[in-house]
N, CA, C and O atoms as a CHARMM CRD file, in Angstrom:
* protein
*
  344
    1    1 MET  N      4.19000 -14.25800  -0.08300 PROA 1      0.00000
    2    1 MET  CA     4.38300 -13.80000   1.20800 PROA 1      0.00000
    3    1 MET  C      3.79900 -12.41900   1.35400 PROA 1      0.00000
    4    1 MET  O      4.01700 -11.57100   0.48900 PROA 1      0.00000
    5    2 SER  N      3.08400 -12.16900   2.38800 PROA 2      0.00000
    6    2 SER  CA     2.51300 -10.81200   2.61000 PROA 2      0.00000
    7    2 SER  C      2.92200 -10.29800   3.96600 PROA 2      0.00000
    8    2 SER  O      3.13400 -11.09600   4.87900 PROA 2      0.00000
    9    3 ILE  N      3.03700  -9.03400   4.13300 PROA 3      0.00000
   10    3 ILE  CA     3.37700  -8.40900   5.33700 PROA 3      0.00000
   11    3 ILE  C      2.34800  -7.28100   5.65700 PROA 3      0.00000
   12    3 ILE  O      1.77200  -6.67800   4.75200 PROA 3      0.00000
   13    4 GLN  N      2.14900  -7.03300   6.90300 PROA 4      0.00000
   14    4 GLN  CA     1.40200  -5.88000   7.25700 PROA 4      0.00000
   15    4 GLN  C      2.35800  -4.94200   8.02900 PROA 4      0.00000
   16    4 GLN  O      3.07800  -5.38000   8.92600 PROA 4      0.00000
   17    5 VAL  N      2.34900  -3.74400   7.69200 PROA 5      0.00000
   18    5 VAL  CA     3.24700  -2.73300   8.35800 PROA 5      0.00000
   19    5 VAL  C      2.42800  -1.94600   9.25700 PROA 5      0.00000
   20    5 VAL  O      1.48600  -1.28400   8.82100 PROA 5      0.00000
   21    6 GLU  N      2.75000  -1.98200  10.56400 PROA 6      0.00000
   22    6 GLU  CA     1.99600  -1.22900  11.52900 PROA 6      0.00000
   23    6 GLU  C      2.34700   0.25900  11.44300 PROA 6      0.00000
   24    6 GLU  O      3.50200   0.60400  11.19500 PROA 6      0.00000
   25    7 SER  N      1.41700   1.09500  11.63300 PROA 7      0.00000
   26    7 SER  CA     1.61600   2.53400  11.55200 PROA 7      0.00000
   27    7 SER  C      2.14600   3.07300  12.90400 PROA 7      0.00000
   28    7 SER  O      1.66700   2.70000  13.97500 PROA 7      0.00000
   29    8 PRO  N      3.12600   3.94100  12.80700 PROA 8      0.00000
   30    8 PRO  CA     3.59800   4.60400  14.04100 PROA 8      0.00000
   31    8 PRO  C      2.58000   5.67100  14.52000 PROA 8      0.00000
   32    8 PRO  O      2.65400   6.12600  15.66200 PROA 8      0.00000
   33    9 GLN  N      1.64400   6.05800  13.65200 PROA 9      0.00000
   34    9 GLN  CA     0.58900   6.98800  14.02300 PROA 9      0.00000
   35    9 GLN  C     -0.59000   6.31000  14.63700 PROA 9      0.00000
   36    9 GLN  O     -1.26400   5.58300  13.90600 PROA 9      0.00000
   37   10 PRO  N     -0.92500   6.45700  15.89700 PROA 10     0.00000
   38   10 PRO  CA    -2.03600   5.85600  16.57200 PROA 10     0.00000
   39   10 PRO  C     -3.36600   6.07500  15.86200 PROA 10     0.00000
   40   10 PRO  O     -4.21800   5.18700  15.88900 PROA 10     0.00000
   41   11 ARG  N     -3.57400   7.22200  15.23000 PROA 11     0.00000
   42   11 ARG  CA    -4.87400   7.51200  14.63200 PROA 11     0.00000
   43   11 ARG  C     -5.16000   6.58300  13.43700 PROA 11     0.00000
   44   11 ARG  O     -6.31400   6.39400  13.05200 PROA 11     0.00000
   45   12 PHE  N     -4.11000   6.01800  12.86800 PROA 12     0.00000
   46   12 PHE  CA    -4.25300   5.11000  11.74000 PROA 12     0.00000
   47   12 PHE  C     -4.14000   3.63400  12.11900 PROA 12     0.00000
   48   12 PHE  O     -4.22500   2.75300  11.26400 PROA 12     0.00000
   49   13 GLN  N     -3.95000   3.38500  13.38800 PROA 13     0.00000
   50   13 GLN  CA    -3.62700   2.02800  13.86700 PROA 13     0.00000
   51   13 GLN  C     -4.66600   0.97100  13.35300 PROA 13     0.00000
   52   13 GLN  O     -4.26900  -0.04000  12.77500 PROA 13     0.00000
   53   14 GLY  N     -5.91200   1.19500  13.55100 PROA 14     0.00000
   54   14 GLY  CA    -6.93700   0.21800  13.06800 PROA 14     0.00000
   55   14 GLY  C     -6.98600   0.12400  11.62100 PROA 14     0.00000
   56   14 GLY  O     -7.14900  -0.98600  11.11500 PROA 14     0.00000
   57   15 LEU  N     -6.86100   1.19000  10.87100 PROA 15     0.00000
   58   15 LEU  CA    -6.94900   1.17200   9.42200 PROA 15     0.00000
   59   15 LEU  C     -5.77000   0.42300   8.77500 PROA 15     0.00000
   60   15 LEU  O     -5.92800  -0.26400   7.76500 PROA 15     0.00000
   61   16 THR  N     -4.58900   0.57700   9.38600 PROA 16     0.00000
   62   16 THR  CA    -3.39300  -0.00500   8.73100 PROA 16     0.00000
   63   16 THR  C     -3.54400  -1.56700   8.74000 PROA 16     0.00000
   64   16 THR  O     -2.97600  -2.23700   7.87800 PROA 16     0.00000
   65   17 ARG  N     -4.24800  -2.09600   9.63700 PROA 17     0.00000
   66   17 ARG  CA    -4.44200  -3.55600   9.71700 PROA 17     0.00000
   67   17 ARG  C     -5.14400  -4.13100   8.44500 PROA 17     0.00000
   68   17 ARG  O     -4.99000  -5.30600   8.11300 PROA 17     0.00000
   69   18 SER  N     -5.90600  -3.27000   7.76200 PROA 18     0.00000
   70   18 SER  CA    -6.56800  -3.78700   6.58900 PROA 18     0.00000
   71   18 SER  C     -5.72900  -3.60500   5.30700 PROA 18     0.00000
   72   18 SER  O     -6.07900  -4.10500   4.23800 PROA 18     0.00000
   73   19 ILE  N     -4.59900  -2.86200   5.45600 PROA 19     0.00000
   74   19 ILE  CA    -3.71000  -2.69400   4.34700 PROA 19     0.00000
   75   19 ILE  C     -2.66000  -3.80300   4.28000 PROA 19     0.00000
   76   19 ILE  O     -1.92000  -4.03100   5.23700 PROA 19     0.00000
   77   20 GLU  N     -2.60900  -4.46100   3.17700 PROA 20     0.00000
   78   20 GLU  CA    -1.71200  -5.64500   3.02300 PROA 20     0.00000
   79   20 GLU  C     -0.68200  -5.34300   1.95500 PROA 20     0.00000
   80   20 GLU  O     -1.05900  -4.91900   0.86300 PROA 20     0.00000
   81   21 LEU  N      0.59900  -5.53900   2.21400 PROA 21     0.00000
   82   21 LEU  CA     1.61800  -5.40900   1.19400 PROA 21     0.00000
   83   21 LEU  C      2.09300  -6.85800   0.89300 PROA 21     0.00000
   84   21 LEU  O      2.68000  -7.53300   1.73900 PROA 21     0.00000
   85   22 ARG  N      1.81100  -7.29000  -0.33900 PROA 22     0.00000
   86   22 ARG  CA     2.19600  -8.62400  -0.75700 PROA 22     0.00000
   87   22 ARG  C      3.44100  -8.54000  -1.63500 PROA 22     0.00000
   88   22 ARG  O      3.43100  -7.89000  -2.68100 PROA 22     0.00000
   89   23 LYS  N      4.48300  -9.18500  -1.21300 PROA 23     0.00000
   90   23 LYS  CA     5.78600  -9.11800  -1.92300 PROA 23     0.00000
   91   23 LYS  C      5.66800  -9.80700  -3.24700 PROA 23     0.00000
   92   23 LYS  O      5.25400 -10.96300  -3.32700 PROA 23     0.00000
   93   24 ILE  N      6.03800  -9.08700  -4.30300 PROA 24     0.00000
   94   24 ILE  CA     6.07600  -9.65600  -5.69300 PROA 24     0.00000
   95   24 ILE  C      7.52200 -10.07100  -6.03900 PROA 24     0.00000
   96   24 ILE  O      7.76600 -11.10100  -6.66600 PROA 24     0.00000
   97   25 SER  N      8.47900  -9.20800  -5.59300 PROA 25     0.00000
   98   25 SER  CA     9.90200  -9.44100  -5.85100 PROA 25     0.00000
   99   25 SER  C     10.70600  -8.82000  -4.67500 PROA 25     0.00000
  100   25 SER  O     10.11500  -8.33000  -3.71300 PROA 25     0.00000
  101   26 ASP  N     11.94100  -8.84300  -4.75600 PROA 26     0.00000
  102   26 ASP  CA    12.75600  -8.24700  -3.69600 PROA 26     0.00000
  103   26 ASP  C     12.51400  -6.72700  -3.54500 PROA 26     0.00000
  104   26 ASP  O     12.74600  -6.14800  -2.48400 PROA 26     0.00000
  105   27 THR  N     12.04000  -6.10400  -4.64400 PROA 27     0.00000
  106   27 THR  CA    11.86800  -4.68000  -4.64800 PROA 27     0.00000
  107   27 THR  C     10.45400  -4.18200  -5.01300 PROA 27     0.00000
  108   27 THR  O     10.22400  -2.99500  -5.24200 PROA 27     0.00000
  109   28 GLU  N      9.51300  -5.16000  -5.05400 PROA 28     0.00000
  110   28 GLU  CA     8.17400  -4.76000  -5.47700 PROA 28     0.00000
  111   28 GLU  C      7.07200  -5.44200  -4.56100 PROA 28     0.00000
  112   28 GLU  O      7.20100  -6.57300  -4.09200 PROA 28     0.00000
  113   29 TRP  N      5.98700  -4.63100  -4.36700 PROA 29     0.00000
  114   29 TRP  CA     4.86000  -5.11900  -3.52100 PROA 29     0.00000
  115   29 TRP  C      3.57300  -4.68000  -4.17500 PROA 29     0.00000
  116   29 TRP  O      3.51500  -3.65700  -4.85800 PROA 29     0.00000
  117   30 ARG  N      2.51900  -5.49000  -3.94900 PROA 30     0.00000
  118   30 ARG  CA     1.17400  -5.14800  -4.34600 PROA 30     0.00000
  119   30 ARG  C      0.46000  -4.69600  -3.08200 PROA 30     0.00000
  120   30 ARG  O      0.55200  -5.35600  -2.04700 PROA 30     0.00000
  121   31 VAL  N     -0.22400  -3.61500  -3.15400 PROA 31     0.00000
  122   31 VAL  CA    -0.94200  -3.02200  -1.97500 PROA 31     0.00000
  123   31 VAL  C     -2.42300  -3.45600  -2.13000 PROA 31     0.00000
  124   31 VAL  O     -3.02500  -3.21200  -3.17600 PROA 31     0.00000
  125   32 SER  N     -3.00300  -4.08700  -1.10800 PROA 32     0.00000
  126   32 SER  CA    -4.36400  -4.55800  -1.15600 PROA 32     0.00000
  127   32 SER  C     -5.11200  -4.19700   0.11100 PROA 32     0.00000
  128   32 SER  O     -4.51000  -3.97600   1.16200 PROA 32     0.00000
  129   33 ASP  N     -6.42700  -4.14100   0.00300 PROA 33     0.00000
  130   33 ASP  CA    -7.27500  -3.91200   1.17200 PROA 33     0.00000
  131   33 ASP  C     -7.86500  -5.25500   1.54000 PROA 33     0.00000
  132   33 ASP  O     -8.65200  -5.82500   0.78400 PROA 33     0.00000
  133   34 SER  N     -7.48500  -5.76200   2.70400 PROA 34     0.00000
  134   34 SER  CA    -7.87700  -7.11800   3.08400 PROA 34     0.00000
  135   34 SER  C     -9.37100  -7.21900   3.45600 PROA 34     0.00000
  136   34 SER  O     -9.88900  -8.32300   3.62700 PROA 34     0.00000
  137   35 ARG  N    -10.03700  -6.11200   3.57500 PROA 35     0.00000
  138   35 ARG  CA   -11.46100  -6.10500   3.82300 PROA 35     0.00000
  139   35 ARG  C    -12.28700  -6.47300   2.58900 PROA 35     0.00000
  140   35 ARG  O    -13.46200  -6.82200   2.70000 PROA 35     0.00000
  141   36 ILE  N    -11.67200  -6.39200   1.43500 PROA 36     0.00000
  142   36 ILE  CA   -12.35100  -6.71700   0.17400 PROA 36     0.00000
  143   36 ILE  C    -11.83500  -8.06900  -0.30200 PROA 36     0.00000
  144   36 ILE  O    -10.63600  -8.34200  -0.25400 PROA 36     0.00000
  145   37 PRO  N    -12.78100  -8.93000  -0.77300 PROA 37     0.00000
  146   37 PRO  CA   -12.38300 -10.28100  -1.24100 PROA 37     0.00000
  147   37 PRO  C    -11.21700 -10.22800  -2.27800 PROA 37     0.00000
  148   37 PRO  O    -11.13500  -9.31400  -3.09800 PROA 37     0.00000
  149   38 VAL  N    -10.33500 -11.23500  -2.20400 PROA 38     0.00000
  150   38 VAL  CA    -9.14500 -11.26800  -3.01600 PROA 38     0.00000
  151   38 VAL  C     -9.58500 -11.32200  -4.47000 PROA 38     0.00000
  152   38 VAL  O     -8.90500 -10.71100  -5.29600 PROA 38     0.00000
  153   39 GLY  N    -10.60300 -11.96200  -4.83600 PROA 39     0.00000
  154   39 GLY  CA   -11.03100 -12.09100  -6.22400 PROA 39     0.00000
  155   39 GLY  C    -11.62300 -10.81900  -6.78300 PROA 39     0.00000
  156   39 GLY  O    -11.83100 -10.74700  -7.99400 PROA 39     0.00000
  157   40 ASP  N    -11.91100  -9.79500  -5.96600 PROA 40     0.00000
  158   40 ASP  CA   -12.49000  -8.51600  -6.43400 PROA 40     0.00000
  159   40 ASP  C    -11.32800  -7.63300  -6.76600 PROA 40     0.00000
  160   40 ASP  O    -10.44100  -7.42400  -5.93800 PROA 40     0.00000
  161   41 ALA  N    -11.32100  -7.09800  -7.99500 PROA 41     0.00000
  162   41 ALA  CA   -10.26400  -6.22200  -8.49700 PROA 41     0.00000
  163   41 ALA  C    -10.17900  -4.99200  -7.64400 PROA 41     0.00000
  164   41 ALA  O     -9.11100  -4.38000  -7.59900 PROA 41     0.00000
  165   42 GLY  N    -11.23300  -4.57700  -6.95800 PROA 42     0.00000
  166   42 GLY  CA   -11.19400  -3.40200  -6.04400 PROA 42     0.00000
  167   42 GLY  C    -10.35200  -3.57000  -4.81500 PROA 42     0.00000
  168   42 GLY  O    -10.11100  -2.60900  -4.08400 PROA 42     0.00000
  169   43 SER  N     -9.88100  -4.83300  -4.56700 PROA 43     0.00000
  170   43 SER  CA    -9.04300  -5.06800  -3.44200 PROA 43     0.00000
  171   43 SER  C     -7.60600  -4.51400  -3.69800 PROA 43     0.00000
  172   43 SER  O     -6.88700  -4.17800  -2.75700 PROA 43     0.00000
  173   44 VAL  N     -7.23200  -4.43500  -4.93300 PROA 44     0.00000
  174   44 VAL  CA    -5.91400  -3.95400  -5.33000 PROA 44     0.00000
  175   44 VAL  C     -5.89000  -2.42000  -5.31200 PROA 44     0.00000
  176   44 VAL  O     -6.58400  -1.78500  -6.10600 PROA 44     0.00000
  177   45 LEU  N     -5.07600  -1.80500  -4.39000 PROA 45     0.00000
  178   45 LEU  CA    -5.06600  -0.37400  -4.31200 PROA 45     0.00000
  179   45 LEU  C     -3.91000   0.23200  -5.02900 PROA 45     0.00000
  180   45 LEU  O     -3.96600   1.40400  -5.40300 PROA 45     0.00000
  181   46 GLY  N     -2.81800  -0.54800  -5.24600 PROA 46     0.00000
  182   46 GLY  CA    -1.69100   0.01100  -5.95800 PROA 46     0.00000
  183   46 GLY  C     -0.45800  -0.93300  -5.92100 PROA 46     0.00000
  184   46 GLY  O     -0.53700  -2.07500  -5.46600 PROA 46     0.00000
  185   47 PHE  N      0.63800  -0.42100  -6.40400 PROA 47     0.00000
  186   47 PHE  CA     1.88600  -1.22700  -6.45900 PROA 47     0.00000
  187   47 PHE  C      3.01200  -0.27600  -5.98300 PROA 47     0.00000
  188   47 PHE  O      2.96600   0.93800  -6.18200 PROA 47     0.00000
  189   48 VAL  N      4.02700  -0.90300  -5.34000 PROA 48     0.00000
  190   48 VAL  CA     5.20000  -0.24100  -4.76500 PROA 48     0.00000
  191   48 VAL  C      6.40800  -0.81000  -5.36300 PROA 48     0.00000
  192   48 VAL  O      6.53000  -2.02100  -5.54300 PROA 48     0.00000
  193   49 GLU  N      7.36300   0.11100  -5.69400 PROA 49     0.00000
  194   49 GLU  CA     8.70100  -0.36200  -6.19300 PROA 49     0.00000
  195   49 GLU  C      9.74400   0.40200  -5.35200 PROA 49     0.00000
  196   49 GLU  O      9.68200   1.62900  -5.28100 PROA 49     0.00000
  197   50 LYS  N     10.69800  -0.29600  -4.71800 PROA 50     0.00000
  198   50 LYS  CA    11.79800   0.36700  -4.02800 PROA 50     0.00000
  199   50 LYS  C     12.81700   0.64200  -5.10800 PROA 50     0.00000
  200   50 LYS  O     13.36700  -0.28300  -5.70500 PROA 50     0.00000
  201   51 THR  N     13.06900   1.90800  -5.35700 PROA 51     0.00000
  202   51 THR  CA    13.98800   2.28000  -6.45000 PROA 51     0.00000
  203   51 THR  C     15.43000   2.52900  -6.00000 PROA 51     0.00000
  204   51 THR  O     16.35600   2.42800  -6.80600 PROA 51     0.00000
  205   52 ASP  N     15.62000   2.84500  -4.75000 PROA 52     0.00000
  206   52 ASP  CA    16.92700   2.92600  -4.12900 PROA 52     0.00000
  207   52 ASP  C     16.81600   2.75300  -2.63000 PROA 52     0.00000
  208   52 ASP  O     15.73600   2.40200  -2.15300 PROA 52     0.00000
  209   53 GLU  N     17.82700   2.96900  -1.88700 PROA 53     0.00000
  210   53 GLU  CA    17.82000   2.74400  -0.43600 PROA 53     0.00000
  211   53 GLU  C     16.76500   3.49500   0.32400 PROA 53     0.00000
  212   53 GLU  O     16.30300   3.01300   1.35800 PROA 53     0.00000
  213   54 ARG  N     16.36900   4.64200  -0.13700 PROA 54     0.00000
  214   54 ARG  CA    15.40800   5.49900   0.58600 PROA 54     0.00000
  215   54 ARG  C     14.19200   5.88100  -0.14700 PROA 54     0.00000
  216   54 ARG  O     13.41800   6.69400   0.35900 PROA 54     0.00000
  217   55 ILE  N     13.96300   5.36600  -1.28400 PROA 55     0.00000
  218   55 ILE  CA    12.80800   5.80400  -2.10800 PROA 55     0.00000
  219   55 ILE  C     11.89500   4.59500  -2.48300 PROA 55     0.00000
  220   55 ILE  O     12.35000   3.55600  -2.96200 PROA 55     0.00000
  221   56 TYR  N     10.58700   4.80500  -2.23000 PROA 56     0.00000
  222   56 TYR  CA     9.58200   3.85200  -2.61600 PROA 56     0.00000
  223   56 TYR  C      8.62500   4.56900  -3.56300 PROA 56     0.00000
  224   56 TYR  O      7.94300   5.50700  -3.15100 PROA 56     0.00000
  225   57 GLU  N      8.56200   4.13900  -4.84000 PROA 57     0.00000
  226   57 GLU  CA     7.62400   4.74500  -5.81200 PROA 57     0.00000
  227   57 GLU  C      6.34200   3.93000  -5.78700 PROA 57     0.00000
  228   57 GLU  O      6.36800   2.70000  -5.75800 PROA 57     0.00000
  229   58 VAL  N      5.26200   4.61100  -5.80000 PROA 58     0.00000
  230   58 VAL  CA     3.93900   3.97700  -5.64400 PROA 58     0.00000
  231   58 VAL  C      3.05900   4.37200  -6.91500 PROA 58     0.00000
  232   58 VAL  O      2.99200   5.53600  -7.30900 PROA 58     0.00000
  233   59 LEU  N      2.43800   3.38600  -7.48300 PROA 59     0.00000
  234   59 LEU  CA     1.35200   3.65200  -8.46600 PROA 59     0.00000
  235   59 LEU  C      0.03500   3.36200  -7.71200 PROA 59     0.00000
  236   59 LEU  O     -0.26900   2.22000  -7.37000 PROA 59     0.00000
  237   60 GLN  N     -0.69300   4.38900  -7.48100 PROA 60     0.00000
  238   60 GLN  CA    -1.94300   4.27000  -6.73600 PROA 60     0.00000
  239   60 GLN  C     -3.06400   4.17000  -7.78300 PROA 60     0.00000
  240   60 GLN  O     -3.24000   5.03700  -8.63900 PROA 60     0.00000
  241   61 LEU  N     -3.82000   3.04900  -7.66200 PROA 61     0.00000
  242   61 LEU  CA    -4.98300   2.85200  -8.54700 PROA 61     0.00000
  243   61 LEU  C     -6.20900   3.44100  -7.90800 PROA 61     0.00000
  244   61 LEU  O     -6.45500   3.23700  -6.72000 PROA 61     0.00000
  245   62 GLY  N     -6.97200   4.16200  -8.67400 PROA 62     0.00000
  246   62 GLY  CA    -8.19500   4.78800  -8.07900 PROA 62     0.00000
  247   62 GLY  C     -9.44500   4.35100  -8.79900 PROA 62     0.00000
  248   62 GLY  O     -9.49500   4.34100 -10.02900 PROA 62     0.00000
  249   63 ALA  N    -10.44800   3.99300  -8.03600 PROA 63     0.00000
  250   63 ALA  CA   -11.74100   3.63000  -8.63200 PROA 63     0.00000
  251   63 ALA  C    -12.32400   4.87500  -9.29500 PROA 63     0.00000
  252   63 ALA  O    -12.88600   5.74400  -8.62800 PROA 63     0.00000
  253   64 GLY  N    -12.17800   4.94900 -10.63800 PROA 64     0.00000
  254   64 GLY  CA   -12.68100   6.09800 -11.37200 PROA 64     0.00000
  255   64 GLY  C    -11.88800   7.34300 -11.27600 PROA 64     0.00000
  256   64 GLY  O    -12.26500   8.36800 -11.84400 PROA 64     0.00000
  257   65 HSD  N    -10.72100   7.28400 -10.52700 PROA 65     0.00000
  258   65 HSD  CA    -9.94400   8.48500 -10.35600 PROA 65     0.00000
  259   65 HSD  C     -8.59400   8.43900 -11.04200 PROA 65     0.00000
  260   65 HSD  O     -7.74100   9.29900 -10.81900 PROA 65     0.00000
  261   66 GLY  N     -8.40000   7.39800 -11.90500 PROA 66     0.00000
  262   66 GLY  CA    -7.16800   7.27700 -12.63300 PROA 66     0.00000
  263   66 GLY  C     -6.06400   6.68500 -11.76500 PROA 66     0.00000
  264   66 GLY  O     -6.28700   6.01400 -10.75800 PROA 66     0.00000
  265   67 ILE  N     -4.82700   6.99500 -12.24700 PROA 67     0.00000
  266   67 ILE  CA    -3.63400   6.45100 -11.58000 PROA 67     0.00000
  267   67 ILE  C     -2.76200   7.59600 -11.15300 PROA 67     0.00000
  268   67 ILE  O     -2.53000   8.53300 -11.91700 PROA 67     0.00000
  269   68 ALA  N     -2.26500   7.52200  -9.89800 PROA 68     0.00000
  270   68 ALA  CA    -1.36700   8.52700  -9.40000 PROA 68     0.00000
  271   68 ALA  C     -0.03200   7.87700  -9.11100 PROA 68     0.00000
  272   68 ALA  O      0.06200   6.74100  -8.64600 PROA 68     0.00000
  273   69 LYS  N      1.03200   8.68200  -9.41900 PROA 69     0.00000
  274   69 LYS  CA     2.43000   8.25800  -9.06200 PROA 69     0.00000
  275   69 LYS  C      2.89900   9.06300  -7.89400 PROA 69     0.00000
  276   69 LYS  O      2.93800  10.29100  -7.97500 PROA 69     0.00000
  277   70 LEU  N      3.28000   8.38800  -6.74200 PROA 70     0.00000
  278   70 LEU  CA     3.66000   9.00200  -5.54700 PROA 70     0.00000
  279   70 LEU  C      5.04200   8.46500  -5.09000 PROA 70     0.00000
  280   70 LEU  O      5.46300   7.39300  -5.52400 PROA 70     0.00000
  281   71 THR  N      5.72600   9.20000  -4.23100 PROA 71     0.00000
  282   71 THR  CA     7.00600   8.79600  -3.69400 PROA 71     0.00000
  283   71 THR  C      6.95800   8.87800  -2.18500 PROA 71     0.00000
  284   71 THR  O      6.45300   9.85100  -1.62500 PROA 71     0.00000
  285   72 PHE  N      7.49900   7.82800  -1.50700 PROA 72     0.00000
  286   72 PHE  CA     7.60900   7.81200  -0.07600 PROA 72     0.00000
  287   72 PHE  C      8.99500   7.37300   0.36800 PROA 72     0.00000
  288   72 PHE  O      9.78200   6.85800  -0.42600 PROA 72     0.00000
  289   73 ARG  N      9.28100   7.58100   1.64100 PROA 73     0.00000
  290   73 ARG  CA    10.59100   7.20600   2.16400 PROA 73     0.00000
  291   73 ARG  C     10.60900   5.87100   2.88400 PROA 73     0.00000
  292   73 ARG  O     11.68400   5.37200   3.21800 PROA 73     0.00000
  293   74 SER  N      9.43800   5.27200   3.13500 PROA 74     0.00000
  294   74 SER  CA     9.38500   4.02400   3.88600 PROA 74     0.00000
  295   74 SER  C      8.11500   3.29800   3.53100 PROA 74     0.00000
  296   74 SER  O      7.18000   3.90600   3.01000 PROA 74     0.00000
  297   75 LEU  N      8.05700   2.02100   3.79900 PROA 75     0.00000
  298   75 LEU  CA     6.81800   1.25200   3.67800 PROA 75     0.00000
  299   75 LEU  C      5.80000   1.67700   4.73200 PROA 75     0.00000
  300   75 LEU  O      4.60000   1.56400   4.48100 PROA 75     0.00000
  301   76 ASP  N      6.21800   2.15500   5.88700 PROA 76     0.00000
  302   76 ASP  CA     5.31700   2.71000   6.92000 PROA 76     0.00000
  303   76 ASP  C      4.53000   3.85700   6.30100 PROA 76     0.00000
  304   76 ASP  O      3.30800   3.93800   6.42600 PROA 76     0.00000
  305   77 GLU  N      5.26400   4.74500   5.62700 PROA 77     0.00000
  306   77 GLU  CA     4.60400   5.90500   4.97100 PROA 77     0.00000
  307   77 GLU  C      3.63100   5.42500   3.90900 PROA 77     0.00000
  308   77 GLU  O      2.53900   5.97800   3.77700 PROA 77     0.00000
  309   78 VAL  N      3.99500   4.43500   3.17200 PROA 78     0.00000
  310   78 VAL  CA     3.09700   3.91300   2.10700 PROA 78     0.00000
  311   78 VAL  C      1.78300   3.35800   2.80000 PROA 78     0.00000
  312   78 VAL  O      0.67600   3.61900   2.32900 PROA 78     0.00000
  313   79 THR  N      1.93500   2.64400   3.84700 PROA 79     0.00000
  314   79 THR  CA     0.79000   2.06900   4.53800 PROA 79     0.00000
  315   79 THR  C     -0.09200   3.10500   5.11600 PROA 79     0.00000
  316   79 THR  O     -1.31500   2.97900   5.04400 PROA 79     0.00000
  317   80 GLU  N      0.48800   4.16200   5.70800 PROA 80     0.00000
  318   80 GLU  CA    -0.28000   5.21500   6.29200 PROA 80     0.00000
  319   80 GLU  C     -1.04400   5.98000   5.17900 PROA 80     0.00000
  320   80 GLU  O     -2.18500   6.38800   5.39500 PROA 80     0.00000
  321   81 HSD  N     -0.43900   6.17300   4.02400 PROA 81     0.00000
  322   81 HSD  CA    -1.14300   6.87000   2.92900 PROA 81     0.00000
  323   81 HSD  C     -2.33400   6.07900   2.53500 PROA 81     0.00000
  324   81 HSD  O     -3.42000   6.65100   2.44000 PROA 81     0.00000
  325   82 PHE  N     -2.21500   4.76700   2.29000 PROA 82     0.00000
  326   82 PHE  CA    -3.38000   3.99100   1.89200 PROA 82     0.00000
  327   82 PHE  C     -4.37700   3.84300   2.98000 PROA 82     0.00000
  328   82 PHE  O     -5.56500   3.72900   2.67700 PROA 82     0.00000
  329   83 ALA  N     -3.99500   3.83600   4.23100 PROA 83     0.00000
  330   83 ALA  CA    -4.91600   3.76800   5.36700 PROA 83     0.00000
  331   83 ALA  C     -5.74600   5.06500   5.41100 PROA 83     0.00000
  332   83 ALA  O     -6.93100   4.98800   5.73700 PROA 83     0.00000
  333   84 ARG  N     -5.20900   6.21400   5.11200 PROA 84     0.00000
  334   84 ARG  CA    -5.88600   7.48200   5.09100 PROA 84     0.00000
  335   84 ARG  C     -6.99100   7.50100   4.03900 PROA 84     0.00000
  336   84 ARG  O     -8.05400   8.09100   4.23300 PROA 84     0.00000
  337   85 ARG  N     -6.70900   6.84200   2.92900 PROA 85     0.00000
  338   85 ARG  CA    -7.72800   6.90200   1.83300 PROA 85     0.00000
  339   85 ARG  C     -8.71100   5.76600   1.90000 PROA 85     0.00000
  340   85 ARG  O     -9.60400   5.68200   1.05600 PROA 85     0.00000
  341   86 SER  N     -8.58100   4.88100   2.88000 PROA 86     0.00000
  342   86 SER  CA    -9.49100   3.76100   3.03500 PROA 86     0.00000
  343   86 SER  C    -10.84200   4.24900   3.63400 PROA 86     0.00000
  344   86 SER  O    -11.75100   3.44500   3.84300 PROA 86     0.00000
């Protein structure tokens, strides 16, 4: 199952449509760019884990930029973050 989270920020509205959160478990999602073919490893942007009621931890994968660990308060914030870097 995948979901797309719409951004409350109009400036990211078009970009958030390409960000896909695919549910892995009740507390985990894979973040992908739907503009890149599914079979291309570059389509996977990161992973999200809900660690408690208000915290989402993100492992952001970067093409040649390593891995970053980030924290957000909502899936909307996660989606906006990845939309900004698209």
